[in-house]
C-alpha positions in Angstrom: -140.6 -64.3 -61.2 -139.5 -61.3 -59.3 -137.1 -61.8 -56.4 -138.3 -61.3 -52.8 -136.2 -58.1 -52.7 -137.9 -56.6 -55.7 -141.4 -57.4 -54.4 -140.6 -55.9 -51.0 -139.5 -52.6 -52.7 -142.6 -52.7 -54.9 -145.0 -53.6 -52.1 -143.6 -51.3 -49.5 -144.2 -48.4 -51.8 -147.8 -49.5 -52.2 -148.1 -49.5 -48.4 -146.6 -46.0 -48.2 -149.0 -44.8 -50.9 -151.9 -46.0 -48.9 -150.7 -44.2 -45.8 -149.1 -47.0 -43.7 -145.7 -46.7 -42.2 -124.6 -59.4 -81.5 -121.9 -60.3 -79.6 -118.4 -59.8 -80.8 -116.8 -62.4 -83.0 -113.4 -63.3 -81.4 -111.9 -63.6 -84.9 -112.9 -60.1 -86.0 -114.6 -57.5 -83.8 -112.3 -56.6 -80.9 -113.9 -57.5 -77.6 -112.7 -54.3 -76.0 -115.1 -52.4 -78.2 -118.1 -53.8 -76.5 -119.0 -50.5 -74.8 -119.8 -49.1 -78.3 -122.8 -51.4 -78.5 -126.1 -49.6 -78.5 -128.2 -49.6 -75.4 -131.7 -51.2 -75.5 -133.9 -48.2 -74.9 -137.3 -49.8 -75.7 -139.1 -52.4 -73.6 -138.5 -56.0 -74.5 -141.2 -57.6 -76.7 -142.9 -60.8 -75.5 -140.8 -62.8 -77.9 -137.6 -61.2 -76.5 -138.7 -61.7 -72.9 -139.1 -65.4 -73.7 -135.8 -65.8 -75.5 -133.5 -62.9 -74.3 -130.8 -65.2 -73.0 -130.3 -66.6 -76.5 -130.0 -63.2 -78.2 -127.0 -61.3 -79.4 -125.6 -58.1 -77.8 -124.6 -56.4 -81.1 -127.6 -57.5 -83.2 -130.3 -57.3 -80.5 -128.7 -54.9 -78.0 -129.6 -57.5 -75.3 -126.9 -59.2 -73.2 -127.7 -62.8 -74.2 -125.3 -65.6 -75.0 -125.6 -65.4 -78.8 -127.1 -68.9 -78.9 -129.4 -68.3 -81.8 -126.5 -66.8 -83.8 -124.4 -69.9 -83.0 -127.1 -72.2 -84.4 -127.7 -70.1 -87.5 -124.0 -69.5 -88.4 -122.0 -72.3 -86.8 -124.0 -75.4 -86.1 -126.6 -75.3 -88.8 -127.2 -78.9 -89.9 -124.1 -80.3 -88.3 -124.6 -83.5 -86.3 -123.0 -83.5 -82.9 -122.4 -86.3 -80.4 -125.1 -87.0 -77.7 -124.1 -85.5 -74.3 -125.6 -86.6 -71.0 -126.2 -83.7 -68.6 -127.2 -84.4 -65.0 -129.5 -82.0 -63.2 -129.1 -82.2 -59.4 -132.1 -80.4 -58.3 -135.7 -80.7 -56.9 -136.8 -83.3 -59.5 -137.9 -82.9 -63.1 -141.3 -83.4 -64.7 -140.0 -86.0 -67.2 -143.3 -86.2 -68.9 -143.3 -82.5 -69.8 -144.2 -81.9 -73.5 -141.0 -79.9 -74.1 -138.7 -82.3 -72.2 -140.0 -85.8 -72.7 -137.9 -86.5 -75.7 -134.6 -85.5 -74.0 -134.9 -87.4 -70.8 -132.1 -90.0 -70.2 -133.1 -93.6 -69.9 -130.9 -96.1 -68.2 -130.9 -98.9 -70.8 -129.2 -101.3 -68.4 -132.1 -101.2 -65.9 -135.5 -103.0 -66.4 -138.3 -100.7 -65.2 -140.3 -101.5 -62.1 -139.0 -105.0 -61.5 -137.5 -104.1 -58.1 -134.2 -105.5 -59.1 -130.8 -103.7 -59.4 -130.3 -105.0 -63.0 -127.1 -102.9 -63.7 -125.8 -103.6 -60.2 -124.9 -99.9 -59.5 -126.6 -100.1 -56.1 -129.7 -98.2 -57.1 -132.9 -100.2 -57.8 -135.0 -99.2 -60.8 -133.0 -96.0 -61.5 -134.5 -95.6 -64.9 -134.1 -91.8 -65.4 -131.9 -91.0 -62.5 -132.3 -91.2 -58.7 -134.2 -89.5 -55.9 -132.2 -89.1 -52.7 -135.1 -87.4 -51.0 -137.7 -90.2 -51.2 -141.0 -88.6 -50.5 -139.4 -85.8 -48.6 -140.1 -82.1 -49.3 -139.8 -79.7 -46.4 -136.4 -79.4 -44.7 -134.7 -77.0 -42.3 -131.9 -74.6 -43.3 -128.4 -76.0 -42.4 -127.9 -73.3 -39.7 -131.1 -74.6 -38.0 -129.8 -78.2 -38.0 -126.6 -77.0 -36.4 -128.6 -75.4 -33.6 -130.8 -78.4 -33.1 -127.8 -80.6 -32.7 -126.7 -78.3 -30.0 -123.0 -78.9 -30.4 -121.6 -75.6 -28.9 -118.1 -76.7 -29.7 -118.9 -76.7 -33.4 -117.0 -73.9 -35.2 -120.3 -72.8 -36.8 -122.5 -72.8 -33.7 -122.2 -69.2 -32.5 -122.4 -67.8 -36.1 -125.5 -70.0 -36.7 -127.2 -68.8 -33.5 -126.6 -65.2 -34.3 -127.8 -65.6 -37.8 -130.9 -67.6 -36.8 -132.1 -64.9 -34.4 -131.6 -62.2 -37.1 -133.2 -64.3 -39.8 -136.3 -65.4 -37.7 -136.9 -61.8 -36.7 -136.5 -60.6 -40.3 -138.9 -63.1 -41.7 -141.5 -62.6 -39.0 -141.4 -58.8 -39.6 -141.6 -59.5 -43.3 -144.7 -61.7 -42.8 -146.4 -58.9 -40.9 -145.5 -56.4 -43.6 -146.7 -58.6 -46.4 -150.0 -59.4 -44.7 -150.6 -55.6 -44.5 -149.6 -55.1 -48.1 -151.8 -57.9 -49.3 -154.8 -56.4 -47.4 -154.1 -53.0 -48.9 -154.0 -54.2 -52.4 -157.0 -56.5 -51.9 -159.0 -53.6 -50.5 -157.9 -51.3 -53.3 -158.9 -53.9 -55.9 -162.3 -54.3 -54.3 -162.9 -50.5 -54.2 -162.0 -50.1 -57.9 -164.0 -53.1 -58.9 -167.1 -51.7 -57.1 -166.6 -48.3 -58.6 -166.2 -49.6 -62.2 -168.8 -52.3 -61.8 -166.5 -55.1 -62.9 -163.5 -57.1 -61.7 -161.6 -57.2 -64.9 -161.0 -53.5 -65.3 -158.1 -52.1 -67.3 -155.3 -49.7 -66.6 -156.9 -47.2 -68.9 -160.2 -47.3 -67.0 -158.4 -46.7 -63.7 -156.4 -43.8 -65.1 -159.7 -42.2 -66.4 -161.3 -42.1 -63.0 -161.9 -38.6 -61.6 -162.8 -38.4 -57.9 -162.4 -36.5 -54.7 -163.2 -39.5 -52.6 -160.1 -40.2 -50.4 -160.5 -44.0 -50.3 -161.0 -44.3 -54.1 -158.1 -41.9 -54.8 -155.8 -44.0 -52.6 -156.9 -47.1 -54.4 -156.1 -45.5 -57.8 -152.6 -44.6 -56.5 -152.0 -48.2 -55.4 -153.2 -49.6 -58.7 -151.1 -47.1 -60.7 -148.0 -48.0 -58.8 -148.6 -51.7 -59.5 -149.1 -51.0 -63.2 -145.9 -49.0 -63.3 -144.0 -52.0 -61.9 -144.9 -54.4 -64.7 -148.1 -55.7 -63.2 -150.8 -56.0 -65.9 -153.6 -56.1 -63.3 -154.4 -55.9 -59.6 -155.1 -59.6 -59.8 -151.5 -60.2 -60.9 -150.3 -58.0 -58.0 -152.3 -60.1 -55.6 -151.0 -63.3 -57.1 -147.4 -62.0 -56.9 -147.7 -60.9 -53.3 -149.6 -64.1 -52.4 -146.8 -66.1 -53.9 -144.3 -64.2 -51.8 -146.4 -64.7 -48.7 -146.4 -68.4 -49.4 -142.6 -68.3 -49.6 -142.4 -66.3 -46.3 -144.6 -68.8 -44.5 -142.5 -71.7 -45.9 -139.4 -70.0 -44.5 -141.0 -69.6 -41.0 -142.9 -72.9 -40.8 -140.4 -75.1 -42.4 -136.9 -73.8 -43.1 -136.5 -71.9 -39.8 -138.7 -74.3 -37.7 -136.5 -76.0 -35.0 -139.3 -78.5 -34.4 -139.6 -79.7 -38.0 -139.1 -83.4 -38.6 -137.8 -83.9 -42.1 -135.4 -86.5 -43.5 -137.9 -89.3 -44.3 -135.5 -91.6 -46.1 -134.4 -93.3 -42.8 -130.7 -92.9 -43.3 -128.3 -90.9 -41.2 -127.2 -87.8 -43.1 -124.0 -87.7 -40.9 -123.0 -91.2 -41.8 -121.6 -91.7 -45.3 -121.4 -95.5 -45.0 -125.1 -95.8 -46.0 -125.5 -94.8 -49.6 -128.4 -96.6 -51.3 -131.4 -94.9 -49.9 -134.3 -93.0 -51.6 -136.0 -94.3 -54.8 -136.2 -94.1 -58.5 -139.0 -91.6 -58.7 -137.2 -88.5 -60.1 -140.3 -86.3 -60.5 -141.2 -83.5 -58.0 -143.6 -84.5 -55.3 -145.6 -81.2 -55.7 -146.5 -79.1 -58.7 -145.0 -76.1 -56.9 -141.7 -77.9 -56.7 -140.9 -76.5 -60.2 -137.3 -75.5 -59.8 -135.7 -78.6 -61.4 -138.1 -78.6 -64.3 -137.3 -75.0 -65.0 -133.6 -75.6 -64.9 -133.8 -78.6 -67.2 -135.8 -76.6 -69.8 -133.1 -73.9 -69.8 -130.5 -76.5 -70.7 -132.5 -78.7 -73.1 -136.1 -77.9 -73.8 -136.7 -79.2 -77.3 -135.7 -76.5 -79.8 -138.0 -75.1 -82.5 -140.8 -77.6 -81.9 -143.5 -74.9 -81.7 -143.9 -75.2 -77.9 -143.1 -72.7 -75.2 -139.3 -72.6 -74.8 -136.0 -73.4 -76.5 -133.2 -75.0 -74.5 -129.6 -73.9 -75.1 -128.3 -77.3 -76.2 -129.5 -79.9 -78.7 -128.0 -83.4 -78.8 -128.5 -83.7 -75.0 -130.1 -86.1 -72.6 -131.1 -85.0 -69.2 -130.5 -87.1 -66.1 -132.7 -86.1 -63.1 -131.2 -86.5 -59.6 -133.7 -85.3 -57.0 -131.5 -83.9 -54.2 -132.7 -80.4 -53.4 -135.7 -80.1 -51.0 -137.7 -77.0 -49.9 -134.9 -76.0 -47.5 -131.2 -76.7 -47.5 -129.8 -79.8 -49.3 -127.8 -82.3 -47.3 -124.1 -82.5 -48.0 -124.4 -86.3 -48.1 -127.1 -86.2 -50.7 -125.1 -83.7 -52.9 -121.9 -85.7 -52.7 -123.6 -89.0 -53.6 -125.6 -87.2 -56.4 -122.4 -86.0 -58.0 -120.9 -89.4 -57.8 -124.0 -91.0 -59.2 -124.0 -88.6 -62.2 -120.3 -89.3 -62.9 -120.6 -93.1 -62.5 -123.6 -93.2 -64.8 -122.1 -91.3 -67.7 -122.9 -87.6 -67.3 -120.3 -85.3 -68.9 -121.8 -82.1 -67.5 -123.5 -81.6 -64.1 -125.7 -78.6 -63.2 -126.0 -77.6 -59.6 -128.4 -74.8 -59.1 -128.4 -74.8 -55.3 -126.2 -73.6 -52.5 -126.0 -72.6 -48.8 -123.9 -70.7 -46.3 -123.1 -73.6 -43.9 -121.8 -77.0 -44.9 -120.8 -79.4 -42.0 -119.6 -82.0 -44.4 -118.2 -79.8 -47.1 -115.2 -82.2 -47.5 -117.6 -84.9 -48.7 -118.9 -82.6 -51.4 -115.4 -81.3 -52.4 -114.2 -84.9 -52.7 -117.1 -85.6 -55.1 -116.3 -82.5 -57.1 -112.7 -83.6 -57.3 -113.9 -87.1 -58.3 -115.9 -85.5 -61.1 -112.8 -83.6 -62.3 -110.7 -86.8 -62.3 -113.4 -88.4 -64.4 -113.5 -85.5 -67.0 -116.9 -84.2 -65.9 -117.7 -80.4 -65.8 -119.6 -79.2 -62.7 -121.5 -75.9 -63.2 -122.7 -74.3 -60.0 -124.9 -71.3 -59.3 -123.2 -68.5 -57.4 -126.1 -67.8 -55.1 -128.7 -65.1 -54.6 -127.7 -63.1 -51.5 -126.0 -60.1 -53.2 -122.8 -61.1 -51.4 -119.1 -61.4 -52.2 -118.4 -65.1 -52.0 -114.7 -64.4 -51.8 -115.3 -63.2 -48.3 -118.6 -64.9 -47.3 -118.9 -68.7 -47.8 -121.3 -70.3 -50.3 -121.3 -74.0 -50.7 -120.5 -76.2 -52.5 -117.2 -74.7 -53.5 -114.0 -76.1 -55.0 -111.3 -74.6 -52.8 -109.7 -75.0 -49.5 -108.2 -71.7 -48.1 -108.3 -70.3 -51.6 -106.6 -73.3 -53.3 -108.7 -74.9 -55.9 -109.0 -78.7 -55.9 -110.7 -79.0 -59.3 -110.1 -77.4 -62.7 -113.6 -78.5 -64.0 -115.8 -76.6 -61.5 -117.3 -73.3 -62.8 -119.4 -70.9 -60.7 -121.9 -68.6 -62.4 -123.4 -65.2 -61.5 -126.5 -63.7 -63.0 -127.2 -61.0 -65.6 -130.4 -59.1 -66.4 -131.8 -58.5 -69.8 -130.7 -54.9 -70.3 -127.1 -54.0 -71.1 -125.8 -51.1 -69.1 -125.1 -50.2 -65.4 -128.0 -52.4 -64.2 -127.0 -55.5 -66.2 -125.8 -57.5 -63.1 -128.9 -58.9 -61.4 -129.4 -57.2 -58.0 -129.7 -60.6 -56.2 -126.5 -62.2 -57.7 -123.5 -63.1 -55.6 -120.2 -62.2 -57.1 -116.5 -62.6 -56.4 -113.3 -61.8 -58.2 -111.7 -65.1 -57.2 -114.7 -67.4 -56.9 -117.3 -66.5 -59.5 -115.9 -67.5 -62.9 -118.4 -66.0 -65.3 -121.8 -64.3 -65.6 -124.7 -65.4 -67.7 -128.4 -64.6 -68.2 -130.3 -65.3 -65.0 -132.9 -62.7 -64.3 -136.4 -63.2 -65.8 -135.7 -66.4 -67.7 -138.6 -68.2 -69.3 -138.7 -72.0 -69.2 -140.6 -75.2 -68.5 -142.5 -75.9 -65.3 -144.5 -79.0 -64.3 -147.6 -80.2 -66.1 -146.8 -78.8 -69.5 -146.7 -75.2 -68.2 -144.1 -72.5 -68.6 -143.0 -69.6 -66.3 -140.5 -66.9 -65.8 -138.1 -67.2 -62.9 -135.0 -65.4 -61.8 -131.8 -66.4 -60.0 -128.3 -67.6 -60.4 -130.2 -70.9 -60.6 -131.2 -69.9 -64.1 -127.8 -68.6 -65.1 -125.9 -71.8 -64.3 -128.0 -74.1 -66.6 -127.5 -71.6 -69.5 -123.8 -72.2 -69.0 -124.3 -75.9 -68.6 -126.1 -75.8 -72.0 -123.1 -74.0 -73.6 -120.8 -76.6 -72.1 -123.0 -79.4 -73.5 -122.8 -77.8 -77.0 -119.1 -77.7 -76.8 -118.8 -81.3 -75.7 -121.3 -82.3 -78.4 -119.6 -80.7 -81.4 -116.0 -80.9 -80.1 -115.9 -84.1 -78.0 -112.1 -84.4 -78.0 -111.9 -81.4 -75.6 -111.5 -82.2 -72.0 -113.8 -80.8 -69.3 -110.9 -78.6 -68.1 -110.5 -77.3 -71.7 -114.3 -76.7 -71.9 -114.2 -74.6 -68.7 -111.3 -72.5 -70.1 -113.1 -72.0 -73.4 -116.2 -70.8 -71.6 -114.2 -68.4 -69.5 -111.9 -67.0 -72.2 -114.4 -66.7 -75.0 -116.9 -64.6 -73.2 -117.4 -60.9 -73.9 -115.2 -58.8 -71.7 -117.4 -56.0 -70.1 -115.3 -52.9 -69.7 -117.8 -50.8 -67.8 -119.0 -50.0 -64.3 -122.1 -51.7 -62.9 -124.4 -51.5 -59.9 -123.6 -54.2 -57.4 -126.2 -55.9 -55.3 -128.9 -53.5 -56.4 -127.2 -50.8 -54.3 -126.9 -47.6 -56.5 -124.2 -46.4 -54.1 -122.1 -49.4 -54.8 -120.8 -49.1 -58.4 -117.7 -51.0 -59.5 -116.0 -52.2 -62.7 -117.7 -55.4 -63.9 -114.2 -57.0 -64.0 -114.1 -56.8 -60.2 -117.0 -59.1 -59.8 -115.7 -62.2 -61.7 -112.5 -64.1 -62.3 -112.9 -64.0 -66.1 -114.3 -60.4 -66.3 -116.7 -61.9 -69.0 -120.2 -62.8 -69.8 -120.7 -66.2 -71.4 -121.1 -66.3 -75.2 -122.0 -69.5 -77.0 -121.0 -68.2 -80.5 -117.5 -67.3 -79.4 -117.1 -70.4 -77.4 -117.8 -72.7 -80.3 -115.3 -70.7 -82.5 -112.6 -71.0 -79.8 -113.4 -74.7 -79.3 -113.0 -75.3 -83.0 -109.6 -73.7 -83.0 -108.4 -75.7 -80.0 -109.8 -79.0 -81.4 -108.1 -78.3 -84.7 -104.7 -78.2 -82.9 
């Protein structure tokens, strides 16, 4: 799925047209030679689009993580140890055809007997836990801060200024998109009428010769959509419609001061109540597909003839539903991390984040707890095109720059073409606080009801890294979580070139300035390095 920023650029141009306002082996090829790798000049094939994050830079000229190469040359028929990975997200379709065999089952709990058989405080937590209950829509944290009205809060004035700016921005965006949608819809109707059918092709549009002003404008709009990877005007309408739905969600839910969310009955500002929610870990709506997509990136069953391959085999996925349509609550996140740790997870994926965190100490304490218990926490860097060294993004693992955990790893997102545009335009970055980059733009994976889709975000980059971490912990179980983090950071490919930052062609910097490790994650090299450390 294209990001909002991409669609705005694409759609605004449509309005203007219509007249309105092989990766390197660490034991052989020197990493510093990476810039000699050939650039991918042809468009990706469908197969490459669905699997690019697993491909190899040297062999395929695509900046993937060399996952397929790792399986072919290093793992082969080796049997690893089963690793439990917790996905703290919006819920997972645990019945999905490509996930059903990798879902964790709590064997100490008897299903549906309304008894806490394992005495962990959570009744009937068969596949994880749902801290949201039947909740779905929630406000952004900055809106909650304003609704509380505590003007002495250190975040109040910043939240107020940002709210006014955000509400105006999204209201303007809605007006813009409504206009764009109408422009494309009218152009589609004009072309369909002229060609006598709705399912016309790009070639048929290009072949039209006319001096009619309305038809000419419709052709221009269609041609622009085709040039931006839209296969049809119907696809363009669907894309813009989806963006409109997101915009309306933002206004009617996330930025709505009157919204009454939080249906679980607990007080999100009181950590003394912990056992709320229920054991239904599936999303409440089909559109709540984020967690299912993330789970598939980590662990979709490999080579079973279905839609997608996960990075890791030998894994089980624990679903912890914590992330609503809006900002997650700090209390839910802190308890979700602790639940994952206490129930045996060795890797936790957190593809969520926000700019305000009133109880950030609760979450940091939970991250520290995970570190003490030898659990790796993989977190998405965020999609605001910002430097998280200077602008906050939560959860984080540091207080005034001092890290409290050596098992927290933050991940930025790459796109599928090696070169100056390889850093995804939406990705956050930070020389101190973003540890590595991994494939995150246009990633194909599972979605609810046995479907598949392409989505983009650092949310898609983090689970790729969680999958690599699971591979390491599976085949080299003697390594600690802290060692796994260091392996991931040190074994990646060092990118010695300048890249465009935040999609701004005026902002070009060395890739090494965007991340602590200066590297993109590489599964093949990581397994080689893990083997060397384990042998010692």
